C-alpha positions in Angstrom: 96.4 153.5 165.5 98.1 150.1 164.3 99.0 148.2 161.8 101.2 145.1 161.9 103.0 143.1 158.6 104.2 139.3 159.0 107.2 140.2 156.0 108.5 136.9 156.1 108.3 133.7 157.9 111.0 131.0 158.6 108.6 127.8 160.6 106.4 129.8 163.1 109.8 132.8 163.3 108.2 135.7 161.8 109.6 139.3 160.6 107.5 141.8 160.8 106.7 145.5 161.2 104.8 147.1 163.2 103.5 150.7 163.2 102.0 152.8 166.0 101.3 156.6 166.4 104.9 157.5 167.8 106.6 155.6 165.0 107.4 152.2 163.4 108.6 149.2 165.4 110.7 146.5 163.2 109.8 142.8 165.2 111.1 140.5 166.5 111.9 142.9 168.9 112.7 143.8 172.6 111.4 146.5 174.4 113.2 147.9 177.6 111.7 148.7 180.8 111.5 152.2 182.3 109.1 151.4 185.6 109.0 155.7 186.4 109.1 157.0 183.0 113.0 155.8 182.8 115.0 152.9 181.8 117.5 152.4 185.4 120.6 154.6 184.7 120.4 155.1 180.6 119.7 157.9 179.1 117.2 158.4 176.4 119.7 159.5 174.0 121.8 156.2 174.8 118.9 154.2 173.6 118.5 156.1 170.7 121.7 155.5 170.0 121.4 151.5 170.7 118.3 152.1 167.8 116.0 151.2 170.9 112.3 151.8 169.0 110.0 151.4 171.7 110.1 151.2 176.0 107.7 150.2 178.4 106.5 152.7 180.9 104.4 151.6 184.3 100.9 152.4 184.5 100.5 150.9 188.3 103.6 153.4 189.3 103.4 156.5 187.5 99.5 156.7 188.6 101.1 156.6 192.2 103.7 159.5 191.2 103.9 162.1 189.8 100.2 161.6 189.0 97.6 161.9 186.5 97.3 165.8 187.0 101.4 166.0 186.1 100.9 163.6 183.0 97.6 165.3 181.9 99.8 168.6 181.9 102.3 167.4 179.4 99.8 165.9 177.4 101.5 161.9 178.3 104.5 160.3 178.8 106.5 161.0 175.8 107.2 164.5 176.3 107.5 164.2 179.9 110.4 161.8 180.2 111.3 163.4 176.7 111.0 159.7 174.7 109.0 160.6 171.4 109.0 156.7 170.3 106.5 154.2 170.6 105.8 153.5 174.7 103.9 150.6 175.8 102.3 150.5 179.5 101.3 147.6 181.5 98.4 147.7 183.3 98.9 147.5 186.3 98.0 143.9 187.2 101.0 142.7 187.8 101.8 145.3 190.3 98.7 144.4 192.3 99.3 140.7 192.2 102.9 141.6 193.8 101.5 143.4 196.6 100.1 139.7 198.2 98.4 140.3 201.8 98.3 144.4 200.5 95.8 143.8 198.2 92.5 142.3 198.2 90.8 140.9 194.6 87.1 141.1 193.9 85.2 141.1 190.5 84.6 144.6 190.6 88.2 145.3 190.7 91.7 145.8 193.4 91.7 147.1 196.6 94.7 147.7 198.0 97.3 150.2 200.4 99.6 152.3 198.6 103.3 151.0 199.1 103.8 154.9 199.0 102.1 156.4 201.3 100.0 153.5 202.4 96.7 155.1 201.3 93.6 153.2 200.6 93.1 152.4 197.2 90.6 150.5 194.4 92.0 150.3 190.7 89.3 148.3 188.3 89.9 148.0 184.1 88.1 151.0 184.0 90.6 153.4 186.2 93.5 151.5 184.4 92.2 152.5 180.7 91.5 155.7 182.2 95.3 156.0 183.6 96.7 154.7 179.9 94.5 157.2 178.2 96.0 159.7 179.9 99.8 158.3 179.9 99.1 158.4 175.8 101.1 155.6 175.8 101.0 153.9 171.9 99.9 150.0 173.6 97.8 150.0 176.2 97.3 146.4 178.3 94.0 145.2 179.4 93.9 144.9 183.2 94.3 141.4 184.2 94.8 139.2 187.6 98.0 137.6 186.9 97.7 133.8 187.7 100.3 132.9 190.6 102.5 129.6 190.2 103.4 129.5 193.7 101.7 131.1 196.5 103.2 130.2 199.8 104.3 126.9 199.2 101.2 126.5 197.8 101.0 125.4 193.6 97.9 126.9 191.9 95.7 123.8 191.0 93.3 124.2 187.6 90.2 125.3 189.1 91.6 128.2 190.9 93.6 129.1 187.6 89.9 129.0 186.3 88.9 131.2 188.3 91.0 133.4 187.7 91.2 133.0 184.2 87.9 133.9 183.8 87.8 137.1 186.1 90.6 138.1 183.5 88.9 138.1 180.6 85.4 139.4 182.0 88.0 142.4 182.9 89.1 142.4 179.1 85.5 142.9 178.7 85.3 145.7 180.3 88.6 147.4 179.5 87.3 147.0 176.2 83.9 149.0 176.6 85.6 151.3 178.3 88.6 151.7 175.9 86.2 152.8 173.5 84.2 155.2 175.5 87.4 157.5 176.5 87.6 157.1 172.2 91.3 156.6 173.2 93.3 156.8 169.7 96.0 154.1 170.5 95.9 150.4 170.7 94.9 147.9 173.8 96.3 144.6 173.7 94.5 141.1 175.4 96.8 139.2 177.7 96.0 134.8 177.6 96.0 133.4 181.2 95.3 130.0 182.1 98.6 129.3 185.0 100.6 126.2 183.7 97.4 124.6 181.9 97.2 124.3 178.4 93.4 123.7 177.8 92.9 127.3 180.3 95.1 128.7 177.7 93.4 128.1 174.9 90.0 129.2 176.4 91.3 132.6 177.1 92.8 132.2 173.5 89.9 131.7 172.2 87.5 134.4 174.2 90.1 137.1 173.8 90.3 136.1 169.4 86.4 136.5 169.7 87.0 140.6 170.6 89.3 141.0 168.0 91.7 143.3 169.5 94.6 144.7 167.5 97.4 142.4 169.8 97.9 139.7 172.2 100.0 138.8 175.0 101.2 136.0 177.0 101.1 136.6 180.5 101.8 134.9 183.6 105.2 133.2 182.7 108.4 134.0 184.6 106.3 134.0 187.8 108.3 131.5 189.6 107.2 128.5 188.2 110.1 126.0 187.0 111.9 127.3 184.0 110.5 123.6 181.8 106.8 124.8 182.7 107.5 128.4 181.3 109.2 126.6 177.6 106.5 124.4 178.0 103.8 127.3 178.1 106.2 129.5 175.5 106.0 126.9 172.9 102.1 125.9 173.7 100.1 129.4 173.2 102.3 132.3 170.8 101.7 130.4 167.8 98.0 129.7 168.2 97.5 133.7 168.4 96.2 135.4 165.2 98.5 135.8 162.3 98.0 138.7 161.7 98.4 140.8 164.9 101.2 141.1 167.0 102.0 138.9 169.8 103.7 140.0 172.9 105.5 137.5 176.0 105.3 139.4 178.8 107.9 139.1 181.3 110.6 137.3 179.5 113.7 136.7 179.7 117.3 135.5 178.6 118.6 136.2 175.6 118.3 132.0 175.4 114.5 132.7 176.6 114.2 135.4 173.5 116.0 133.1 170.8 113.5 130.1 172.4 110.2 132.9 172.2 110.9 134.1 168.2 111.0 130.0 167.2 107.6 129.5 168.7 106.1 132.8 167.0 106.6 135.9 169.8 107.0 139.0 168.0 107.3 141.3 171.4 109.6 140.6 174.3 110.4 142.4 177.9 112.2 142.1 180.6 114.1 143.8 183.4 117.0 141.1 183.4 120.0 143.6 181.6 119.4 146.8 183.4 118.6 144.7 187.0 121.4 142.3 186.4 123.9 145.5 185.4 123.1 146.8 188.4 124.4 143.8 189.9 127.6 143.2 187.9 125.9 140.6 185.7 126.8 141.2 182.0 125.6 139.3 178.7 128.0 138.6 176.5 128.1 136.9 172.9 130.2 133.9 174.1 128.5 133.5 177.8 127.9 135.7 181.1 130.3 137.7 182.7 130.7 138.8 186.8 132.6 141.9 186.4 132.8 141.6 190.1 135.2 138.8 190.1 138.7 139.0 191.0 140.1 138.0 188.3 139.0 140.4 186.1 140.9 143.3 188.2 143.7 143.4 185.6 141.7 142.6 182.6 142.9 145.2 179.6 140.0 143.4 177.0 136.4 144.9 177.0 133.9 143.2 178.4 132.5 141.5 174.2 135.5 142.4 171.5 132.6 141.3 169.5 130.2 144.1 171.1 129.4 147.1 169.4 127.9 149.5 172.5 129.6 152.7 174.2 131.1 150.2 177.1 132.9 147.9 174.6 134.1 149.8 172.1 137.8 150.4 170.7 138.8 149.4 174.9 141.2 151.9 176.3 141.1 154.9 173.6 139.3 157.4 175.4 138.2 158.9 172.0 136.1 156.1 170.9 134.8 155.8 174.3 135.8 152.1 175.2 136.4 150.7 178.9 138.3 147.4 179.6 137.0 144.6 182.0 139.5 146.1 184.9 137.8 149.6 184.6 134.6 148.3 185.3 135.7 146.0 188.1 137.2 148.9 189.6 133.8 151.0 189.2 132.1 147.9 190.7 134.3 147.3 193.7 134.1 151.1 194.8 130.6 151.6 193.9 130.8 154.0 191.7 127.4 154.9 190.0 129.2 154.9 186.6 129.4 150.8 187.0 125.5 149.5 186.9 125.2 153.0 184.2 128.1 151.7 181.5 127.0 147.6 182.6 123.0 148.6 181.7 124.5 150.1 178.3 126.1 147.3 177.3 123.3 144.8 178.6 120.8 146.7 176.6 122.7 146.9 173.7 123.3 143.2 173.4 119.7 142.4 174.0 118.7 145.5 171.1 121.5 143.8 168.6 120.4 139.9 169.5 116.9 140.7 168.0 118.3 142.3 165.1 120.8 139.4 164.2 117.6 137.7 164.6 116.1 139.7 162.4 118.3 139.5 159.5 118.9 135.8 160.0 114.7 135.8 159.5 115.5 138.1 156.1 118.0 135.6 154.7 116.0 132.2 155.4 118.7 131.2 157.8 117.3 131.6 161.2 117.8 127.8 162.2 121.8 128.3 161.4 122.2 131.5 163.1 119.5 129.6 166.4 123.1 126.9 166.6 125.8 129.2 165.9 123.8 131.6 169.1 123.8 128.7 171.6 127.6 127.5 170.3 129.2 131.1 170.4 127.4 130.8 174.2 128.4 127.9 175.5 131.8 129.0 174.6 132.6 131.2 177.6 134.3 134.1 178.3 
């Protein structure tokens, strides 16, 4: 079902290995987000080429479309989308939270209007477990309430965050009961909530650890809070989770966030940033961020990043090797060609995955601190 080994440590940072039903994942790892059963604009073959080890699917959206009948017909998400390595699916809690006034939360679950056709729907911890069982994802996330930071100008108070956190704990227990009833052969992760309040985070963590789940996530960050608040919770919570279980920081973030997360003891990350930014002409490089739409790139013959080995960058200007110049990418962006976000997404995802590979190597060699210092120096240099 799930095995996790911590192979090496450096401070709170960990080099690990996670074995799941559809394969082995070397950690720390970044997981590309495939909301609707696809990482936007990126072929599964390209994901294999860049050594993506695990990707995400979205319970809520796949429940809406294509629906569970189709998912069951294909035996789950792996065969349906042509991806036969591990998959993690979120519970649907964040998507329901993001619906705002379109949803109503109660002890039993969440009632809401479908964003697809307006149908009245009801999502509960039990239904979330049933959907994810049909999806046959290797890692199943508990159904939780994502505690907001700011709701229409109102900053969540500690009593409000406590109410939300305690509801998520009750839902976690129901998830465990339904997951076991369904005899799901995969792994269920709990989600630590508590907003920006460290004492609530510790209460949530302690209660979830009592359930002895295969893994744990830190949720409710990167939801609109100031960056310093996110970094404070990221530094506080992950290393307090069980040493022998994988730790997942949900929805984070920039390259700098990932490095800080690893230093805080995180093993797994996901974020839409690499592909979302790529669709807006924003590329990540070893030497800082590059906005390819800027006029200064119009005649630039260099690749996006001369140190990068991705399909988009390698051997710039040599057709046989598949490299492309900044000038060409700028041209594609200006013309609105669909190839522009595709090539940018390949580059950004390769950058993120290669970043994690370098971190794993640095941890294996006992030089994570030196690597981190060089990482920050390189990123500050600029492109």
